[in-house]
Backbone of each chain as nested JSON, in Angstrom:
{
  "chains": [
    {"id": "A", "residues": [
      {"number": 1, "name": "MET", "atoms": {"N": [163.532, 159.079, 96.523], "CA": [163.351, 157.675, 96.192], "C": [163.974, 156.855, 97.34]}},
      {"number": 2, "name": "SER", "atoms": {"N": [163.103, 156.117, 98.099], "CA": [163.638, 155.317, 99.209], "C": [164.299, 154.091, 98.588]}},
      {"number": 3, "name": "PHE", "atoms": {"N": [165.53, 153.839, 99.053], "CA": [166.338, 152.787, 98.451], "C": [166.24, 151.58, 99.355]}},
      {"number": 4, "name": "ASN", "atoms": {"N": [165.362, 150.584, 99.003], "CA": [165.133, 149.512, 99.951], "C": [166.116, 148.366, 99.765]}},
      {"number": 5, "name": "LEU", "atoms": {"N": [165.981, 147.369, 100.646], "CA": [166.94, 146.253, 100.7], "C": [166.985, 145.503, 99.374]}},
      {"number": 6, "name": "VAL", "atoms": {"N": [165.808, 145.254, 98.779], "CA": [165.756, 144.478, 97.532], "C": [166.533, 145.204, 96.432]}},
      {"number": 7, "name": "GLN", "atoms": {"N": [166.347, 146.517, 96.33], "CA": [167.069, 147.275, 95.287], "C": [168.563, 147.235, 95.544]}},
      {"number": 8, "name": "PHE", "atoms": {"N": [168.946, 147.275, 96.826], "CA": [170.369, 147.227, 97.168], "C": [170.964, 145.889, 96.742]}},
      {"number": 9, "name": "ILE", "atoms": {"N": [170.243, 144.777, 97.042], "CA": [170.716, 143.446, 96.655], "C": [170.842, 143.364, 95.134]}},
      {"number": 10, "name": "GLY", "atoms": {"N": [169.869, 143.907, 94.423], "CA": [169.912, 143.879, 92.956], "C": [171.082, 144.674, 92.42]}},
      {"number": 11, "name": "LEU", "atoms": {"N": [171.359, 145.802, 93.035], "CA": [172.466, 146.655, 92.588], "C": [173.807, 145.949, 92.807]}},
      {"number": 12, "name": "VAL", "atoms": {"N": [173.985, 145.35, 93.994], "CA": [175.242, 144.647, 94.286], "C": [175.385, 143.441, 93.355]}},
      {"number": 13, "name": "ALA", "atoms": {"N": [174.287, 142.716, 93.13], "CA": [174.319, 141.557, 92.227], "C": [174.751, 142.007, 90.83]}},
      {"number": 14, "name": "ALA", "atoms": {"N": [174.182, 143.114, 90.355], "CA": [174.505, 143.612, 89.009], "C": [175.969, 144.03, 88.932]}},
      {"number": 15, "name": "MET", "atoms": {"N": [176.458, 144.699, 89.986], "CA": [177.865, 145.137, 89.982], "C": [178.804, 143.93, 89.964]}},
      {"number": 16, "name": "LEU", "atoms": {"N": [178.463, 142.888, 90.769], "CA": [179.319, 141.707, 90.826], "C": [179.358, 140.987, 89.479]}},
      {"number": 17, "name": "THR", "atoms": {"N": [178.177, 140.716, 88.896], "CA": [178.149, 139.941, 87.652], "C": [178.679, 140.769, 86.472]}},
      {"number": 18, "name": "THR", "atoms": {"N": [178.683, 142.085, 86.616], "CA": [179.262, 142.936, 85.561], "C": [180.78, 142.991, 85.691]}},
      {"number": 19, "name": "ALA", "atoms": {"N": [181.248, 143.193, 86.907], "CA": [182.699, 143.333, 87.12], "C": [183.42, 141.995, 87.038]}},
      {"number": 20, "name": "ALA", "atoms": {"N": [182.69, 140.899, 87.228], "CA": [183.305, 139.572, 87.384], "C": [184.263, 139.22, 86.254]}},
      {"number": 21, "name": "PHE", "atoms": {"N": [183.947, 139.643, 85.026], "CA": [184.723, 139.114, 83.896], "C": [185.97, 139.926, 83.579]}},
      {"number": 22, "name": "PHE", "atoms": {"N": [186.163, 141.045, 84.272], "CA": [187.367, 141.843, 84.012], "C": [188.638, 141.094, 84.425]}},
      {"number": 23, "name": "PRO", "atoms": {"N": [188.68, 140.419, 85.609], "CA": [189.907, 139.687, 85.949], "C": [190.266, 138.627, 84.908]}},
      {"number": 24, "name": "GLN", "atoms": {"N": [189.247, 137.927, 84.379], "CA": [189.53, 136.883, 83.37], "C": [190.068, 137.515, 82.092]}},
      {"number": 25, "name": "ALA", "atoms": {"N": [189.533, 138.67, 81.713], "CA": [190.006, 139.341, 80.494], "C": [191.446, 139.815, 80.684]}},
      {"number": 26, "name": "ILE", "atoms": {"N": [191.727, 140.402, 81.841], "CA": [193.092, 140.905, 82.118], "C": [194.071, 139.73, 82.115]}},
      {"number": 27, "name": "ARG", "atoms": {"N": [193.657, 138.617, 82.75], "CA": [194.528, 137.434, 82.801], "C": [194.794, 136.9, 81.396]}},
      {"number": 28, "name": "ALA", "atoms": {"N": [193.758, 136.852, 80.555], "CA": [193.903, 136.309, 79.201], "C": [194.838, 137.19, 78.367]}},
      {"number": 29, "name": "VAL", "atoms": {"N": [194.682, 138.513, 78.513], "CA": [195.526, 139.443, 77.744], "C": [196.976, 139.354, 78.226]}},
      {"number": 30, "name": "ARG", "atoms": {"N": [197.136, 139.256, 79.558], "CA": [198.489, 139.264, 80.128], "C": [199.226, 137.958, 79.836]}},
      {"number": 31, "name": "THR", "atoms": {"N": [198.54, 136.819, 79.989], "CA": [199.222, 135.511, 79.87], "C": [199.076, 134.905, 78.469]}},
      {"number": 32, "name": "ARG", "atoms": {"N": [198.071, 135.349, 77.718], "CA": [197.764, 134.756, 76.391], "C": [197.471, 133.262, 76.525]}},
      {"number": 33, "name": "ASP", "atoms": {"N": [197.199, 132.827, 77.753], "CA": [196.869, 131.412, 77.975], "C": [195.356, 131.305, 78.13]}},
      {"number": 34, "name": "THR", "atoms": {"N": [194.716, 130.764, 77.102], "CA": [193.253, 130.585, 77.173], "C": [192.921, 129.106, 76.977]}},
      {"number": 35, "name": "SER", "atoms": {"N": [193.931, 128.254, 77.21], "CA": [193.794, 126.828, 76.872], "C": [192.603, 126.163, 77.572]}},
      {"number": 36, "name": "SER", "atoms": {"N": [192.369, 126.481, 78.858], "CA": [191.287, 125.761, 79.551], "C": [189.962, 126.521, 79.506]}},
      {"number": 37, "name": "ILE", "atoms": {"N": [189.926, 127.596, 78.722], "CA": [188.69, 128.376, 78.589], "C": [187.853, 127.789, 77.457]}},
      {"number": 38, "name": "SER", "atoms": {"N": [186.537, 127.675, 77.676], "CA": [185.645, 127.061, 76.695], "C": [185.205, 128.09, 75.649]}},
      {"number": 39, "name": "LEU", "atoms": {"N": [185.503, 127.8, 74.389], "CA": [185.094, 128.685, 73.298], "C": [183.566, 128.761, 73.224]}},
      {"number": 40, "name": "ALA", "atoms": {"N": [182.912, 127.601, 73.407], "CA": [181.439, 127.565, 73.328], "C": [180.826, 128.48, 74.389]}},
      {"number": 41, "name": "THR", "atoms": {"N": [181.407, 128.436, 75.58], "CA": [180.885, 129.283, 76.663], "C": [180.932, 130.757, 76.276]}},
      {"number": 42, "name": "TYR", "atoms": {"N": [182.09, 131.201, 75.75], "CA": [182.199, 132.642, 75.48], "C": [181.478, 133.053, 74.201]}},
      {"number": 43, "name": "CYS", "atoms": {"N": [181.294, 132.134, 73.25], "CA": [180.448, 132.461, 72.08], "C": [179.019, 132.698, 72.557]}},
      {"number": 44, "name": "ALA", "atoms": {"N": [178.507, 131.784, 73.392], "CA": [177.126, 131.91, 73.883], "C": [176.986, 133.121, 74.795]}},
      {"number": 45, "name": "PHE", "atoms": {"N": [177.999, 133.34, 75.633], "CA": [177.923, 134.442, 76.598], "C": [177.957, 135.8, 75.891]}},
      {"number": 46, "name": "VAL", "atoms": {"N": [178.852, 135.966, 74.921], "CA": [178.931, 137.239, 74.183], "C": [177.638, 137.473, 73.395]}},
      {"number": 47, "name": "ALA", "atoms": {"N": [177.119, 136.399, 72.787], "CA": [175.84, 136.534, 72.048], "C": [174.72, 136.932, 73.017]}},
      {"number": 48, "name": "GLY", "atoms": {"N": [174.687, 136.278, 74.177], "CA": [173.63, 136.564, 75.147], "C": [173.708, 137.98, 75.692]}},
      {"number": 49, "name": "VAL", "atoms": {"N": [174.922, 138.401, 76.036], "CA": [175.11, 139.757, 76.572], "C": [174.756, 140.8, 75.512]}},
      {"number": 50, "name": "THR", "atoms": {"N": [175.104, 140.504, 74.257], "CA": [174.758, 141.422, 73.153], "C": [173.24, 141.538, 73.023]}},
      {"number": 51, "name": "MET", "atoms": {"N": [172.565, 140.4, 73.145], "CA": [171.088, 140.44, 73.031], "C": [170.471, 141.167, 74.225]}},
      {"number": 52, "name": "TRP", "atoms": {"N": [171.066, 141.019, 75.41], "CA": [170.564, 141.783, 76.565], "C": [170.741, 143.284, 76.313]}},
      {"number": 53, "name": "LEU", "atoms": {"N": [171.852, 143.642, 75.651], "CA": [172.109, 145.06, 75.336], "C": [171.049, 145.572, 74.355]}},
      {"number": 54, "name": "VAL", "atoms": {"N": [170.761, 144.77, 73.33], "CA": [169.721, 145.145, 72.35], "C": [168.372, 145.273, 73.068]}},
      {"number": 55, "name": "TYR", "atoms": {"N": [168.096, 144.308, 73.953], "CA": [166.851, 144.326, 74.737], "C": [166.746, 145.628, 75.539]}},
      {"number": 56, "name": "GLY", "atoms": {"N": [167.842, 145.981, 76.218], "CA": [167.859, 147.193, 77.05], "C": [167.637, 148.452, 76.226]}},
      {"number": 57, "name": "ILE", "atoms": {"N": [168.224, 148.48, 75.007], "CA": [168.082, 149.664, 74.136], "C": [166.626, 149.791, 73.685]}},
      {"number": 58, "name": "ILE", "atoms": {"N": [166.045, 148.666, 73.197], "CA": [164.659, 148.706, 72.701], "C": [163.691, 149.029, 73.842]}},
      {"number": 59, "name": "ALA", "atoms": {"N": [163.928, 148.383, 75.016], "CA": [163.005, 148.577, 76.143], "C": [163.325, 149.862, 76.911]}},
      {"number": 60, "name": "LYS", "atoms": {"N": [164.364, 150.579, 76.456], "CA": [164.816, 151.831, 77.113], "C": [165.051, 151.587, 78.606]}},
      {"number": 61, "name": "ASP", "atoms": {"N": [165.718, 150.441, 78.941], "CA": [166.0, 150.07, 80.327], "C": [167.477, 150.36, 80.6]}},
      {"number": 62, "name": "ILE", "atoms": {"N": [167.734, 151.51, 81.233], "CA": [169.115, 152.005, 81.393], "C": [169.992, 151.012, 82.177]}},
      {"number": 63, "name": "PRO", "atoms": {"N": [169.562, 150.49, 83.364], "CA": [170.427, 149.551, 84.105], "C": [170.847, 148.342, 83.25]}},
      {"number": 64, "name": "ILE", "atoms": {"N": [169.902, 147.764, 82.502], "CA": [170.23, 146.593, 81.681], "C": [171.194, 147.007, 80.566]}},
      {"number": 65, "name": "MET", "atoms": {"N": [170.953, 148.193, 79.982], "CA": [171.831, 148.696, 78.925], "C": [173.258, 148.852, 79.452]}},
      {"number": 66, "name": "VAL", "atoms": {"N": [173.395, 149.557, 80.581], "CA": [174.729, 149.875, 81.122], "C": [175.446, 148.602, 81.572]}},
      {"number": 67, "name": "ALA", "atoms": {"N": [174.741, 147.737, 82.315], "CA": [175.384, 146.513, 82.844], "C": [175.905, 145.648, 81.712]}},
      {"number": 68, "name": "ASN", "atoms": {"N": [175.109, 145.486, 80.666], "CA": [175.527, 144.591, 79.583], "C": [176.53, 145.23, 78.638]}},
      {"number": 69, "name": "ALA", "atoms": {"N": [176.467, 146.547, 78.477], "CA": [177.5, 147.222, 77.674], "C": [178.854, 147.063, 78.372]}},
      {"number": 70, "name": "LEU", "atoms": {"N": [178.853, 147.176, 79.706], "CA": [180.096, 147.014, 80.473], "C": [180.596, 145.573, 80.412]}},
      {"number": 71, "name": "THR", "atoms": {"N": [179.656, 144.618, 80.576], "CA": [180.054, 143.203, 80.573], "C": [180.587, 142.775, 79.21]}},
      {"number": 72, "name": "LEU", "atoms": {"N": [180.063, 143.391, 78.155], "CA": [180.46, 143.013, 76.788], "C": [181.949, 143.264, 76.555]}},
      {"number": 73, "name": "VAL", "atoms": {"N": [182.502, 144.281, 77.222], "CA": [183.921, 144.632, 76.992], "C": [184.841, 143.461, 77.369]}},
      {"number": 74, "name": "PRO", "atoms": {"N": [184.825, 142.983, 78.639], "CA": [185.71, 141.861, 78.971], "C": [185.302, 140.565, 78.275]}},
      {"number": 75, "name": "ALA", "atoms": {"N": [184.004, 140.334, 78.123], "CA": [183.543, 139.077, 77.513], "C": [184.047, 138.972, 76.068]}},
      {"number": 76, "name": "ALA", "atoms": {"N": [183.938, 140.06, 75.322], "CA": [184.399, 140.039, 73.919], "C": [185.924, 139.949, 73.862]}},
      {"number": 77, "name": "THR", "atoms": {"N": [186.592, 140.552, 74.847], "CA": [188.066, 140.466, 74.91], "C": [188.492, 139.015, 75.111]}},
      {"number": 78, "name": "ILE", "atoms": {"N": [187.833, 138.333, 76.056], "CA": [188.174, 136.928, 76.33], "C": [187.91, 136.079, 75.087]}},
      {"number": 79, "name": "LEU", "atoms": {"N": [186.776, 136.315, 74.434], "CA": [186.452, 135.557, 73.213], "C": [187.501, 135.818, 72.136]}},
      {"number": 80, "name": "GLY", "atoms": {"N": [187.89, 137.08, 71.991], "CA": [188.907, 137.43, 70.985], "C": [190.227, 136.739, 71.267]}},
      {"number": 81, "name": "MET", "atoms": {"N": [190.623, 136.724, 72.528], "CA": [191.899, 136.079, 72.904], "C": [191.829, 134.563, 72.659]}},
      {"number": 82, "name": "LYS", "atoms": {"N": [190.656, 133.981, 72.953], "CA": [190.492, 132.527, 72.75], "C": [190.589, 132.186, 71.263]}},
      {"number": 83, "name": "LEU", "atoms": {"N": [189.945, 133.03, 70.428], "CA": [189.977, 132.797, 68.977], "C": [191.4, 132.981, 68.444]}},
      {"number": 84, "name": "ARG", "atoms": {"N": [192.113, 133.942, 69.014], "CA": [193.464, 134.277, 68.542], "C": [194.492, 133.232, 69.008]}},
      {"number": 85, "name": "TYR", "atoms": {"N": [194.411, 132.827, 70.279], "CA": [195.48, 131.99, 70.838], "C": [195.054, 130.543, 71.098]}},
      {"number": 86, "name": "GLY", "atoms": {"N": [193.782, 130.238, 70.943], "CA": [193.307, 128.878, 71.042], "C": [193.264, 128.292, 72.444]}}
    ]},
    {"id": "B", "residues": [
      {"number": 1, "name": "MET", "atoms": {"N": [148.166, 136.452, 75.95], "CA": [149.287, 137.341, 76.185], "C": [150.06, 137.421, 74.869]}},
      {"number": 2, "name": "SER", "atoms": {"N": [150.099, 138.593, 74.2], "CA": [150.832, 138.701, 72.928], "C": [152.31, 138.736, 73.266]}},
      {"number": 3, "name": "PHE", "atoms": {"N": [153.052, 137.887, 72.533], "CA": [154.477, 137.707, 72.823], "C": [155.235, 138.558, 71.834]}},
      {"number": 4, "name": "ASN", "atoms": {"N": [155.657, 139.785, 72.245], "CA": [156.239, 140.67, 71.245], "C": [157.74, 140.469, 71.094]}},
      {"number": 5, "name": "LEU", "atoms": {"N": [158.305, 141.239, 70.146], "CA": [159.716, 141.064, 69.753], "C": [160.653, 141.278, 70.941]}},
      {"number": 6, "name": "VAL", "atoms": {"N": [160.369, 142.31, 71.745], "CA": [161.256, 142.645, 72.872], "C": [161.304, 141.47, 73.853]}},
      {"number": 7, "name": "GLN", "atoms": {"N": [160.12, 140.906, 74.162], "CA": [160.088, 139.761, 75.091], "C": [160.851, 138.578, 74.526]}},
      {"number": 8, "name": "PHE", "atoms": {"N": [160.738, 138.395, 73.21], "CA": [161.446, 137.286, 72.554], "C": [162.954, 137.475, 72.686]}},
      {"number": 9, "name": "ILE", "atoms": {"N": [163.43, 138.702, 72.422], "CA": [164.871, 139.0, 72.538], "C": [165.328, 138.765, 73.981]}},
      {"number": 10, "name": "GLY", "atoms": {"N": [164.526, 139.186, 74.947], "CA": [164.87, 138.994, 76.362], "C": [164.944, 137.527, 76.726]}},
      {"number": 11, "name": "LEU", "atoms": {"N": [164.008, 136.744, 76.194], "CA": [163.988, 135.309, 76.482], "C": [165.22, 134.613, 75.897]}},
      {"number": 12, "name": "VAL", "atoms": {"N": [165.545, 134.924, 74.639], "CA": [166.724, 134.314, 73.999], "C": [167.993, 134.746, 74.735]}},
      {"number": 13, "name": "ALA", "atoms": {"N": [168.068, 136.026, 75.114], "CA": [169.243, 136.524, 75.848], "C": [169.396, 135.759, 77.164]}},
      {"number": 14, "name": "ALA", "atoms": {"N": [168.284, 135.562, 77.87], "CA": [168.321, 134.864, 79.159], "C": [168.761, 133.412, 78.968]}},
      {"number": 15, "name": "MET", "atoms": {"N": [168.234, 132.763, 77.922], "CA": [168.599, 131.362, 77.674], "C": [170.09, 131.253, 77.353]}},
      {"number": 16, "name": "LEU", "atoms": {"N": [170.602, 132.182, 76.526], "CA": [172.02, 132.136, 76.151], "C": [172.925, 132.353, 77.367]}},
      {"number": 17, "name": "THR", "atoms": {"N": [172.654, 133.389, 78.158], "CA": [173.553, 133.699, 79.285], "C": [173.393, 132.678, 80.399]}},
      {"number": 18, "name": "THR", "atoms": {"N": [172.268, 131.958, 80.418], "CA": [172.091, 130.887, 81.416], "C": [172.81, 129.615, 80.975]}},
      {"number": 19, "name": "ALA", "atoms": {"N": [172.618, 129.256, 79.713], "CA": [173.202, 128.002, 79.207], "C": [174.703, 128.135, 78.975]}},
      {"number": 20, "name": "ALA", "atoms": {"N": [175.187, 129.362, 78.83], "CA": [176.568, 129.594, 78.381], "C": [177.604, 128.864, 79.228]}},
      {"number": 21, "name": "PHE", "atoms": {"N": [177.363, 128.742, 80.529], "CA": [178.451, 128.261, 81.401], "C": [178.493, 126.742, 81.533]}},
      {"number": 22, "name": "PHE", "atoms": {"N": [177.507, 126.058, 80.944], "CA": [177.526, 124.594, 81.031], "C": [178.725, 123.992, 80.274]}},
      {"number": 23, "name": "PRO", "atoms": {"N": [179.033, 124.467, 79.029], "CA": [180.208, 123.883, 78.35], "C": [181.498, 124.058, 79.155]}},
      {"number": 24, "name": "GLN", "atoms": {"N": [181.669, 125.208, 79.805], "CA": [182.902, 125.426, 80.6], "C": [182.932, 124.486, 81.799]}},
      {"number": 25, "name": "ALA", "atoms": {"N": [181.774, 124.259, 82.411], "CA": [181.722, 123.358, 83.568], "C": [182.037, 121.925, 83.135]}},
      {"number": 26, "name": "ILE", "atoms": {"N": [181.451, 121.5, 82.017], "CA": [181.684, 120.14, 81.51], "C": [183.168, 119.963, 81.175]}},
      {"number": 27, "name": "ARG", "atoms": {"N": [183.735, 120.98, 80.519], "CA": [185.151, 120.922, 80.141], "C": [186.037, 120.841, 81.386]}},
      {"number": 28, "name": "ALA", "atoms": {"N": [185.713, 121.626, 82.406], "CA": [186.523, 121.645, 83.632], "C": [186.465, 120.291, 84.335]}},
      {"number": 29, "name": "VAL", "atoms": {"N": [185.252, 119.705, 84.398], "CA": [185.096, 118.407, 85.06], "C": [185.824, 117.316, 84.273]}},
      {"number": 30, "name": "ARG", "atoms": {"N": [185.691, 117.385, 82.921], "CA": [186.268, 116.332, 82.079], "C": [187.795, 116.407, 82.066]}},
      {"number": 31, "name": "THR", "atoms": {"N": [188.352, 117.624, 81.929], "CA": [189.802, 117.752, 81.737], "C": [190.54, 118.048, 83.053]}},
      {"number": 32, "name": "ARG", "atoms": {"N": [189.797, 118.543, 84.056], "CA": [190.418, 118.968, 85.328], "C": [191.474, 120.037, 85.089]}},
      {"number": 33, "name": "ASP", "atoms": {"N": [191.424, 120.646, 83.898], "CA": [192.365, 121.714, 83.592], "C": [191.642, 123.05, 83.763]}},
      {"number": 34, "name": "THR", "atoms": {"N": [191.982, 123.762, 84.823], "CA": [191.362, 125.082, 85.058], "C": [192.458, 126.144, 85.137]}},
      {"number": 35, "name": "SER", "atoms": {"N": [193.641, 125.797, 84.59], "CA": [194.815, 126.655, 84.785], "C": [194.603, 128.087, 84.293]}},
      {"number": 36, "name": "SER", "atoms": {"N": [193.93, 128.243, 83.14], "CA": [193.825, 129.624, 82.614], "C": [192.518, 130.296, 83.03]}},
      {"number": 37, "name": "ILE", "atoms": {"N": [191.79, 129.65, 83.935], "CA": [190.532, 130.229, 84.419], "C": [190.837, 131.12, 85.626]}},
      {"number": 38, "name": "SER", "atoms": {"N": [190.202, 132.297, 85.681], "CA": [190.456, 133.252, 86.749], "C": [189.604, 132.926, 87.981]}},
      {"number": 39, "name": "LEU", "atoms": {"N": [190.277, 132.696, 89.116], "CA": [189.563, 132.423, 90.369], "C": [188.733, 133.643, 90.775]}},
      {"number": 40, "name": "ALA", "atoms": {"N": [189.31, 134.834, 90.603], "CA": [188.594, 136.067, 90.997], "C": [187.289, 136.206, 90.214]}},
      {"number": 41, "name": "THR", "atoms": {"N": [187.363, 135.875, 88.913], "CA": [186.156, 135.979, 88.08], "C": [185.052, 135.088, 88.624]}},
      {"number": 42, "name": "TYR", "atoms": {"N": [185.391, 133.828, 88.934], "CA": [184.311, 132.913, 89.337], "C": [183.879, 133.131, 90.788]}},
      {"number": 43, "name": "CYS", "atoms": {"N": [184.748, 133.668, 91.634], "CA": [184.299, 134.05, 92.984], "C": [183.253, 135.168, 92.867]}},
      {"number": 44, "name": "ALA", "atoms": {"N": [183.573, 136.181, 92.051], "CA": [182.65, 137.326, 91.899], "C": [181.374, 136.882, 91.188]}},
      {"number": 45, "name": "PHE", "atoms": {"N": [181.538, 136.021, 90.177], "CA": [180.373, 135.607, 89.393], "C": [179.419, 134.76, 90.231]}},
      {"number": 46, "name": "VAL", "atoms": {"N": [179.958, 133.793, 90.992], "CA": [179.097, 132.95, 91.842], "C": [178.406, 133.807, 92.913]}},
      {"number": 47, "name": "ALA", "atoms": {"N": [179.158, 134.749, 93.491], "CA": [178.553, 135.644, 94.49], "C": [177.435, 136.473, 93.856]}},
      {"number": 48, "name": "GLY", "atoms": {"N": [177.697, 136.993, 92.654], "CA": [176.705, 137.828, 91.976], "C": [175.465, 137.048, 91.598]}},
      {"number": 49, "name": "VAL", "atoms": {"N": [175.66, 135.847, 91.047], "CA": [174.52, 135.014, 90.642], "C": [173.699, 134.611, 91.879]}},
      {"number": 50, "name": "THR", "atoms": {"N": [174.397, 134.336, 92.972], "CA": [173.697, 133.989, 94.222], "C": [172.854, 135.172, 94.696]}},
      {"number": 51, "name": "MET", "atoms": {"N": [173.411, 136.378, 94.574], "CA": [172.644, 137.555, 95.014], "C": [171.472, 137.821, 94.083]}},
      {"number": 52, "name": "TRP", "atoms": {"N": [171.633, 137.543, 92.79], "CA": [170.5, 137.678, 91.859], "C": [169.399, 136.679, 92.251]}},
      {"number": 53, "name": "LEU", "atoms": {"N": [169.82, 135.484, 92.687], "CA": [168.844, 134.463, 93.1], "C": [168.085, 134.948, 94.342]}},
      {"number": 54, "name": "VAL", "atoms": {"N": [168.804, 135.498, 95.308], "CA": [168.178, 136.051, 96.523], "C": [167.228, 137.184, 96.131]}},
      {"number": 55, "name": "TYR", "atoms": {"N": [167.688, 138.032, 95.212], "CA": [166.864, 139.15, 94.717], "C": [165.561, 138.619, 94.115]}},
      {"number": 56, "name": "GLY", "atoms": {"N": [165.691, 137.588, 93.261], "CA": [164.516, 137.012, 92.6], "C": [163.533, 136.413, 93.595]}},
      {"number": 57, "name": "ILE", "atoms": {"N": [164.073, 135.764, 94.65], "CA": [163.21, 135.14, 95.662], "C": [162.446, 136.223, 96.43]}},
      {"number": 58, "name": "ILE", "atoms": {"N": [163.176, 137.269, 96.896], "CA": [162.536, 138.331, 97.687], "C": [161.522, 139.099, 96.822]}},
      {"number": 59, "name": "ALA", "atoms": {"N": [161.928, 139.378, 95.571], "CA": [161.04, 140.169, 94.689], "C": [159.982, 139.288, 94.031]}},
      {"number": 60, "name": "LYS", "atoms": {"N": [160.022, 137.975, 94.339], "CA": [159.078, 137.003, 93.747], "C": [159.08, 137.119, 92.218]}},
      {"number": 61, "name": "ASP", "atoms": {"N": [160.304, 137.224, 91.619], "CA": [160.454, 137.36, 90.165], "C": [160.92, 136.009, 89.623]}},
      {"number": 62, "name": "ILE", "atoms": {"N": [159.973, 135.237, 89.093], "CA": [160.235, 133.847, 88.701], "C": [161.355, 133.741, 87.645]}},
      {"number": 63, "name": "PRO", "atoms": {"N": [161.299, 134.524, 86.521], "CA": [162.367, 134.4, 85.507], "C": [163.764, 134.623, 86.096]}},
      {"number": 64, "name": "ILE", "atoms": {"N": [163.926, 135.637, 86.959], "CA": [165.248, 135.908, 87.544], "C": [165.634, 134.75, 88.469]}},
      {"number": 65, "name": "MET", "atoms": {"N": [164.654, 134.232, 89.22], "CA": [164.913, 133.106, 90.117], "C": [165.409, 131.902, 89.312]}},
      {"number": 66, "name": "VAL", "atoms": {"N": [164.655, 131.52, 88.28], "CA": [164.959, 130.32, 87.498], "C": [166.292, 130.474, 86.77]}},
      {"number": 67, "name": "ALA", "atoms": {"N": [166.488, 131.612, 86.087], "CA": [167.715, 131.817, 85.292], "C": [168.942, 131.734, 86.187]}},
      {"number": 68, "name": "ASN", "atoms": {"N": [168.878, 132.347, 87.359], "CA": [170.072, 132.37, 88.211], "C": [170.27, 131.073, 88.988]}},
      {"number": 69, "name": "ALA", "atoms": {"N": [169.18, 130.384, 89.308], "CA": [169.334, 129.063, 89.943], "C": [170.024, 128.113, 88.957]}},
      {"number": 70, "name": "LEU", "atoms": {"N": [169.636, 128.204, 87.671], "CA": [170.246, 127.355, 86.64], "C": [171.714, 127.73, 86.424]}},
      {"number": 71, "name": "THR", "atoms": {"N": [171.993, 129.035, 86.349], "CA": [173.373, 129.494, 86.101], "C": [174.288, 129.128, 87.256]}},
      {"number": 72, "name": "LEU", "atoms": {"N": [173.732, 129.092, 88.469], "CA": [174.546, 128.809, 89.654], "C": [175.159, 127.41, 89.595]}},
      {"number": 73, "name": "VAL", "atoms": {"N": [174.463, 126.469, 88.948], "CA": [174.959, 125.084, 88.904], "C": [176.329, 125.006, 88.211]}},
      {"number": 74, "name": "PRO", "atoms": {"N": [176.43, 125.434, 86.93], "CA": [177.75, 125.345, 86.284], "C": [178.763, 126.319, 86.88]}},
      {"number": 75, "name": "ALA", "atoms": {"N": [178.3, 127.492, 87.291], "CA": [179.238, 128.496, 87.831], "C": [179.899, 127.978, 89.116]}},
      {"number": 76, "name": "ALA", "atoms": {"N": [179.107, 127.38, 89.992], "CA": [179.663, 126.847, 91.246], "C": [180.541, 125.627, 90.958]}},
      {"number": 77, "name": "THR", "atoms": {"N": [180.172, 124.845, 89.93], "CA": [180.997, 123.692, 89.54], "C": [182.374, 124.153, 89.08]}},
      {"number": 78, "name": "ILE", "atoms": {"N": [182.397, 125.189, 88.232], "CA": [183.676, 125.707, 87.726], "C": [184.513, 126.242, 88.887]}},
      {"number": 79, "name": "LEU", "atoms": {"N": [183.871, 126.983, 89.796], "CA": [184.593, 127.522, 90.958], "C": [185.151, 126.387, 91.807]}},
      {"number": 80, "name": "GLY", "atoms": {"N": [184.34, 125.349, 92.012], "CA": [184.794, 124.196, 92.8], "C": [185.988, 123.513, 92.159]}},
      {"number": 81, "name": "MET", "atoms": {"N": [185.937, 123.333, 90.842], "CA": [187.046, 122.678, 90.14], "C": [188.312, 123.547, 90.215]}},
      {"number": 82, "name": "LYS", "atoms": {"N": [188.13, 124.866, 90.111], "CA": [189.297, 125.783, 90.168], "C": [189.944, 125.717, 91.554]}},
      {"number": 83, "name": "LEU", "atoms": {"N": [189.087, 125.686, 92.601], "CA": [189.611, 125.608, 93.98], "C": [190.312, 124.267, 94.204]}},
      {"number": 84, "name": "ARG", "atoms": {"N": [189.776, 123.226, 93.609], "CA": [190.288, 121.863, 93.804], "C": [191.583, 121.634, 93.01]}},
      {"number": 85, "name": "TYR", "atoms": {"N": [191.61, 122.092, 91.744], "CA": [192.74, 121.719, 90.878], "C": [193.667, 122.896, 90.551]}},
      {"number": 86, "name": "GLY", "atoms": {"N": [193.26, 124.106, 90.947], "CA": [194.139, 125.272, 90.775], "C": [194.319, 125.76, 89.352]}}
    ]}
  ]
}
C-alpha cells in the first residue's frame, strides 16, 4: 500500500486532534480548576465524539472508531471535572 | 439520494463537534478568563484542524473542508485569547 502525502496529512491531523485534549484533561485533574472552561462546549463535544464513535462502529470504519474512542477519554474526563468542580 | 441512518449520525456528529467550540470562544472573548484552559491543547487542536482543512482541500472532500474551516474560527479565537491573556 503506497502511503501518499494526502494520507500522511490525514494521519497527522487525526493524531493531533485526538491527542490534543489529553493536556487539558491532565491539567483539569491536577488543578481541579475548570472555571474558565465552557460546560456547553464539552457537553456538545462529548456528545459529538460519542456519535462519531457510533458512526465508526456502524460503518465499520476503524480509523474513525479508534480516533474517537481515544478522544472520548480526555473529553469525558474534562466534562466530569467541570460538572464536579464547576 | 436516500439519506440513511449512518449518514444522519455522521451529519449530527459533525455538526456537534464543529459547533462545540463556539461557546468556549464566546466565553473567552467575553470574560477574557482563559486561566484554566490548556495552551498545549489548543496549539495541538488548531494545528490538527488546520491539517484536516489542508487534507480536505487536497482530497477535494467538501464536508471535511467545511467542518474544519468552521471549527478553525472558534479554535483559533480561543488560542489567540489564551496567548493574549494567559
